[in-house]
PAZAPA-4460 file (N, C-alpha, C; in steps of 0.05 Angstrom, whole numbers, plus 32768, in hexadecimal, padded with zeros to 4 digits):
% residues 134
    n_x    n_y    n_z   ca_x   ca_y   ca_z    c_x    c_y    c_z   seq   type   mol
   8468   8050   7ED5   8478   805F   7EDD   847B   8060   7EFC     1      M     A
   8495   8068   7F02   8496   805C   7F22   8493   807B   7F31     2      F     A
   8489   8080   7F4A   8482   809A   7F54   8497   8099   7F6A     3      T     A
   84A2   8083   7F7A   84B7   8088   7F8E   84C8   806B   7F90     4      R     A
   84DF   8072   7F98   84F5   805F   7F9A   84F1   804C   7FAF     5      Q     A
   84F4   8032   7FAF   84EE   801F   7FC9   8505   800E   7FCD     6      V     A
   850B   8012   7FDD   852B   8003   7FEE   851C   7FE5   7FF1     7      V     A
   8529   7FD3   7FE7   8522   7FB6   7FEE   8536   7FA2   7FF8     8      I     A
   852E   7F97   8012   854D   7F8D   801F   8540   7F71   801A     9      T     A
   855B   7F63   8012   855C   7F47   800D   8556   7F33   8023    10      P     A
   8544   7F24   801F   8530   7F11   802E   851F   7F1A   8045    11      G     A
   8516   7F39   8046   8501   7F42   804C   84E9   7F41   803D    12      A     A
   84CF   7F3D   804D   84BB   7F35   803B   84AF   7F52   802F    13      P     A
   84A7   7F56   8016   849A   7F6A   800E   847F   7F68   7FFE    14      S     A
   8473   7F77   7FF6   8459   7F77   7FEE   845C   7F8B   7FD6    15      T     A
   845A   7F7E   7FBC   8454   7F94   7FA4   8435   7F91   7F96    16      V     A
   8426   7FB0   7F97   840D   7FAF   7F87   8413   7FBA   7F70    17      R     A
   840D   7FAB   7F5A   840F   7FBB   7F3F   83F2   7FC2   7F36    18      V     A
   83ED   7FDA   7F22   83D4   7FE0   7F25   83DB   7FE6   7F02    19      E     A
   83C7   7FD7   7EEF   83D2   7FDA   7ED4   83B1   7FEC   7ECE    20      L     A
   83B7   7FF7   7EB2   83A7   8009   7EAD   83A4   8004   7E8D    21      Q     A
   8396   8003   7E7F   8393   8000   7E5E   83A1   8017   7E50    22      A     A
   83AC   8011   7E3B   83BC   8029   7E2D   83A4   8031   7E19    23      V     A
   839D   804A   7E11   838F   8056   7E0C   8374   8066   7E18    24      G     A
   8372   8066   7E2D   835E   8077   7E33   8347   8067   7E32    25      G     A
   8338   8071   7E1B   831C   806F   7E0E   831D   8058   7DFD    26      D     A
   832F   804B   7DFF   8335   802C   7DEC   832E   801D   7DFB    27      D     A
   832D   801C   7E19   832A   800A   7E2F   831D   7FF3   7E2C    28      A     A
   8304   7FFC   7E21   82EB   7FE8   7E17   82F6   7FD9   7E05    29      N     A
   8307   7FDB   7DF4   830D   7FD5   7DD3   8312   7FB6   7DD9    30      A     A
   8303   7FA4   7DC3   8307   7F89   7DC4   831B   7F82   7DB1    31      G     A
   8325   7F69   7DAA   8338   7F5C   7DA2   833C   7F62   7D81    32      P     A
   8323   7F6A   7D7C   831B   7F77   7D5A   831D   7F94   7D53    33      C     A
   831C   7F9E   7D66   831A   7FC0   7D5F   8334   7FC5   7D5B    34      D     A
   834F   7FBD   7D5F   8363   7FCA   7D58   8372   7FB3   7D4A    35      Q     A
   8382   7FB7   7D35   8395   7FA2   7D27   83AF   7F97   7D3D    36      P     A
   83BB   7F83   7D3D   83D3   7F75   7D4F   83DD   7F64   7D3F    37      G     A
   83EA   7F5B   7D56   83FE   7F3A   7D48   83E6   7F2A   7D47    38      P     A
   83D8   7F27   7D58   83C6   7F10   7D5B   83A6   7F19   7D55    39      A     A
   83A2   7F32   7D41   838E   7F35   7D34   8383   7F25   7D2C    40      Y     A
   8366   7F1A   7D29   835B   7F07   7D19   8363   7EE8   7D26    41      N     A
   8379   7EE4   7D31   8381   7ECA   7D3E   836B   7EB2   7D3D    42      Q     A
   8369   7EA2   7D33   8355   7E8C   7D2C   833A   7E9A   7D27    43      D     A
   833A   7EA8   7D0E   8323   7EB6   7D0B   830F   7EC3   7D1E    44      N     A
   831A   7EC6   7D35   830F   7EDD   7D4B   8300   7EF1   7D3F    45      L     A
   8305   7F02   7D2D   82F6   7F15   7D1E   82E9   7F19   7D06    46      C     A
   82F4   7F01   7D02   82E7   7F02   7CE5   82E9   7EDE   7CCF    47      F     A
   82D1   7ED9   7CC5   82DB   7EC0   7CB5   82E0   7EC9   7C91    48      D     A
   82DF   7ED4   7C92   82E0   7EE6   7C71   82EE   7F04   7C71    49      T     A
   8301   7F03   7C67   830A   7F25   7C69   82FF   7F32   7C52    50      R     A
   8301   7F49   7C57   82F5   7F5E   7C47   8302   7F5F   7C2B    51      P     A
   82F7   7F6A   7C10   8301   7F6C   7BF9   82F2   7F81   7BF0    52      L     A
   8306   7F93   7BDF   8302   7FA8   7BCC   82F0   7FA5   7BBA    53      P     A
   82D9   7FB8   7BB8   82CC   7FB0   7B9E   82D2   7FBD   7B83    54      L     A
   82ED   7FCC   7B83   82FC   7FC7   7B73   831B   7FC8   7B71    55      S     A
   8326   7FCD   7B5C   8341   7FC6   7B55   834C   7FD8   7B6C    56      A     A
   836B   7FD1   7B75   8377   7FE7   7B87   8395   7FE6   7B7D    57      T     A
   8391   7FF3   7B61   83AA   7FFB   7B4F   83AB   8014   7B4A    58      R     A
   83BF   801A   7B49   83C8   8037   7B49   83D6   8040   7B2C    59      I     A
   83CC   804F   7B1C   83DC   8057   7B01   83F5   8067   7B11    60      P     A
   8411   805E   7AFF   841F   806C   7AFE   8424   807A   7AE2    61      V     A
   8430   8092   7ADD   8435   8099   7ABF   8450   808A   7AB1    62      P     A
   844C   808C   7A9A   8464   8072   7A90   847E   8084   7A95    63      A     A
   847F   809C   7A93   8496   80A9   7A8C   84A6   80B4   7AAC    64      D     A
   8492   809C   7AC2   8498   80A6   7AD9   84B6   809A   7ADF    65      A     A
   84CD   80B0   7AEC   84E6   80AB   7AF1   84EC   8096   7B07    66      T     A
   84DC   808F   7B17   84E2   8080   7B30   84C1   806F   7B2C    67      V     A
   84C7   8056   7B28   84AD   8045   7B28   84A7   803C   7B4B    68      F     A
   8492   8043   7B55   848C   8035   7B6C   8484   8020   7B75    69      P     A
   8492   8011   7B8D   848A   7FFA   7B95   846C   7FF2   7BA4    70      R     A
   845E   7FE2   7BA1   8441   7FDC   7BAA   8442   7FEA   7BC3    71      Q     A
   8432   7FF4   7BD5   8428   7FFB   7BEE   8419   7FE5   7C01    72      T     A
   841D   7FE2   7C13   8401   7FCE   7C24   83F7   7FDB   7C37    73      I     A
   83E0   7FE3   7C3B   83CE   7FF8   7C50   83BE   7FE5   7C62    74      L     A
   83BC   7FEC   7C7D   83AD   7FE4   7C8B   8399   7FEC   7C8E    75      L     A
   837E   7FE0   7C86   8365   7FF1   7C86   8354   7FE8   7C98    76      I     A
   8349   7FFE   7CA3   832D   7FF1   7CB8   8312   7FF4   7CA8    77      H     A
   8304   7FE1   7C9B   82ED   7FE4   7C85   82CF   7FE0   7C9C    78      V     A
   82C3   7FEF   7C97   82A9   7FEF   7CA7   8296   7FD0   7C9E    79      S     A
   8283   7FC8   7CAD   8271   7FB7   7CA7   8264   7FC0   7C93    80      K     A
   825F   7FD6   7C8A   824D   7FE8   7C75   825F   7FE5   7C5A    81      E     A
   8278   7FD9   7C5C   8287   7FD8   7C4A   8294   7FF7   7C3D    82      G     A
   829A   8003   7C50   82AD   8022   7C4C   82C7   8023   7C5B    83      S     A
   82D2   8031   7C53   82F4   8035   7C61   82F1   8043   7C79    84      T     A
   82F3   803F   7C92   82F9   8049   7CA5   830F   8057   7CB3    85      L     A
   8328   804D   7CA9   8340   8055   7CAA   8358   8045   7C9C    86      E     A
   8368   8055   7C92   8380   8044   7C86   839A   8052   7C90    87      A     A
   83A5   8041   7C93   83CA   8047   7C9A   83DA   8034   7C89    88      R     A
   83F7   8046   7C84   8404   8036   7C6E   8412   8021   7C82    89      V     A
   8410   8005   7C7D   841E   7FF1   7C88   8443   7FE5   7C7A    90      W     A
   843C   7FE7   7C65   8456   7FDF   7C55   8459   7FF3   7C43    91      D     A
   8469   800C   7C46   8465   8021   7C30   8479   8017   7C17    92      P     A
   846B   802B   7C03   8480   802E   7BE7   8492   8038   7BEA    93      S     A
   84A8   8037   7BD6   84BD   8049   7BD9   84B8   8064   7BD6    94      N     A
   849D   8069   7BCA   849A   8086   7BC6   8486   8094   7BD8    95      L     A
   848A   80A9   7BE9   846E   80B5   7BFA   8458   80B9   7BE7    96      D     A
   8459   80C1   7BCF   844A   80C7   7BBB   8435   80B5   7BBA    97      T     A
   8443   809A   7BB2   842E   8080   7BB3   841F   807B   7BCC    98      F     A
   842B   807B   7BDD   841F   807A   7BF6   840B   808C   7BFC    99      N     A
   840F   80A7   7BF4   83F6   80B4   7BFB   83DE   80AB   7BE8   100      N     A
   83E3   80A8   7BCD   83D1   80A4   7BB4   83BF   8089   7BC0   101      E     A
   83D1   8070   7BCF   83BF   8058   7BD4   83AD   8067   7BF1   102      A     A
   83B4   8078   7BFC   83A0   807E   7C18   838D   808A   7C0D   103      L     A
   838E   809D   7BF4   837A   80AD   7BF0   8366   8098   7BE2   104      D     A
   8372   8082   7BD0   835B   806C   7BCA   8351   805D   7BD8   105      M     A
   8363   805E   7BEC   8352   8048   7C07   8342   8056   7C14   106      A     A
   833B   806E   7C13   8327   8080   7C20   830E   807F   7C12   107      K     A
   8312   807C   7BFA   82F6   8078   7BE7   82EB   8058   7BDF   108      T     A
   82FF   8047   7BE8   82F8   8030   7BDF   82DC   8029   7BEE   109      L     A
   82C8   8013   7BDC   82B5   8005   7BED   82C0   7FEB   7BE6   110      R     A
   82B3   7FDB   7BFE   82BD   7FC7   7BFD   82A4   7FAF   7C0A   111      W     A
   82B1   7F92   7C02   82A3   7F7F   7C0B   82A6   7F7A   7C2E   112      N     A
   8291   7F7B   7C3D   82A0   7F7E   7C5A   82AA   7F63   7C60   113      P     A
   82B7   7F64   7C76   82C0   7F48   7C83   82A8   7F37   7C8D   114      A     A
   82A4   7F23   7C90   828B   7F0F   7C93   8295   7EFE   7CB6   115      Q     A
   8285   7F03   7CC6   828A   7EEA   7CDA   826C   7EDD   7CDF   116      K     A
   8270   7EC8   7CE0   825A   7EB1   7CE5   8242   7EC5   7CCF   117      N     A
   824D   7EC5   7CB3   8238   7ECD   7CA3   8229   7EED   7CA4   118      G     A
   8234   7EFD   7CB6   8232   7F1A   7CBB   8244   7F30   7CB4   119      E     A
   823F   7F43   7CAD   8257   7F4E   7CA3   8262   7F62   7CC8   120      P     A
   8276   7F63   7CBF   8284   7F6B   7CD3   829B   7F84   7CCF   121      V     A
   829E   7F97   7CE2   82B5   7FAB   7CE2   82D0   7F97   7CDA   122      D     A
   82E6   7F99   7CCA   82FD   7F8C   7CD1   8315   7F9E   7CCA   123      A     A
   8327   7F97   7CCF   8348   7FA0   7CC3   8355   7F93   7CB1   124      W     A
   835C   7F9B   7C9B   8368   7F8A   7C85   8382   7F92   7C81   125      V     A
   8395   7F8B   7C75   83B1   7F8E   7C65   83A8   7F88   7C44   126      K     A
   83A9   7FA6   7C38   83A7   7FA3   7C20   83BF   7FA9   7C0E   127      W     A
   83C1   7F9C   7BF5   83DA   7FA9   7BE5   83CA   7FBC   7BD4   128      P     A
   83D7   7FCF   7BCB   83D1   7FE6   7BB0   83EC   7FE5   7BA5   129      F     A
   83DF   7FDC   7B86   83FE   7FD9   7B76   83FE   7FED   7B5F   130      Q     A
   8410   7FF7   7B59   841A   8006   7B43   8416   8002   7B28   131      P     A
   8406   800C   7B19   8402   8006   7AFA   8410   8018   7AE5   132      V     A
   8428   8011   7ADA   842A   8023   7AC4   8419   8027   7AAA   133      R     A
   8418   8041   7AA4   83FF   804D   7A96   8411   804E   7A78   134      Q     A
***
């Protein structure tokens, strides 16, 4: 954010001082494995083995449903204890109601947590939730 306009004369020496601040305030001390991003778990920095749900992530859809939903992929933050800490829609279904059902299911899922050097660790994982016709 600029606070004042400065005229720079061509050929004249000038000094610019840039002050950078971390985005997110409280997350200033966050490490590379605390938030998902394009380089998350690059070179297995965050985990060696990704978390796996202990139960199926299939959501029943009534046989007489007029529109059959596509799968949705959620971005889920799994604790080292194997519970869901947070869930977000990553790749939405064509039906918002299906996305909501997937989010509800994700909140109660139990997981085999991610492993780093043989120890359980918190981790983010993208996980598909599939529709199954009843």
